[in-house]
N, C-alpha and C positions, 0 to 999 in steps of 0.2 A: 425946668429951669424958669425959674422969673428973668424977661429983660433979653430970652438969645430968643433971635429969631431964626427964624428955618430958613430955607434953601430948596426948589423943588432941584430934583436930578435932573442934567442935561446930561440930551446927547452925548456928550465927551466922559461924562461923568459914568456914566455905563458903560462906555466903549472901555473907558480907561480901569471896569472892577471886569473887564469882559461880560457883561451881560449882554450887552448886543456889539456884533461883530458887523463892519460894514463891508457889502460886495462890491465888489469892482468885475464891473465885465467888459475884458476886451476882446475886440472885434476885426478879426481879419480876416481878407479875401480868402487864403490858402495856406497852408503848411508845408509847403516845399523850402530845401535848404535853400536863405537867401537871406542879404543883410536881416531884415525886418525880421522875418521868423525869429531870428538868433539873437535878438535886441528886445524881441517879446519874452523870449525867454529868460535873458540874462536881466530883464525887469521883473517879472514873474517868481522869478527864483531866489532875487532879492530883496521880495516887500513881508513885510512882521509879521506872519501868518496870525500873530496874536492879536491879535487888531482886524487885519483886514483879512477875507476872505475871495481869492482869486478865481473867476471863470474864463477860462480863451472860448469864444465861436469860430468857429473856422468856418466861412461859406458856405468852403465845396470839400473837403474832406481832411482826412487825419497830416494824408501827406508824408513825408519821413522823420519830420520834427515832433507830430503828434506824439506820439509814443516816449517823447522823453517830457512833456508835459506829463502824460500818465504817472510813467517812473517818477517824477519829484511830484506826484502827490496831487497836484492841479487837476480843480476839471475843467476835464476839456468834449466841447460842444462840439457834433460838427451837421452841415443843415443838408452833405450833401448835394446843393448847386451845382451842378455841371457848367463849365465856363462859354460861351456863347448861346446856349438858348436861348429865346426867347423871355424877355421876363428878368433875365440876368442881367445883375448887374455891369458887365460882362457888353453885354450885347444892347444895350442901354449907352453906354458910353459910344461906340463904332456905330453905331446909329445915327446920333449926337455928331459923331464928327464926319460922317462922310455928309449927312445934311448941309455942315457948315461947310465942309472945303469942296461942293459936287460929285462927288465921285463913293461907289462901294467899294470898298476892302471886304475880299471874301475871308472867311475863315476855314483851316480845315483841322 
């Protein structure tokens, strides 16, 4: 076709055509029953699955809410980090806190 300009497909075009899906990774400390976990489940459950692929990554384990994500067809990954172990996010936070205040906290 003469005089017609062609444009390249953009990422948005590919998403609209269903040829490219955007993956959203949700990282959360754990999946025990609490407010953040319930809100994450609502968010993921209401996400447009034709356009977005949701992956939930729990730093600890699946907890009590994990099975609900799996039943809803959401990919769930767990890292299995135990709370309070050296090198885990919780221990770093406790260590920084005790350094600031000059006190040591024991964790059971």
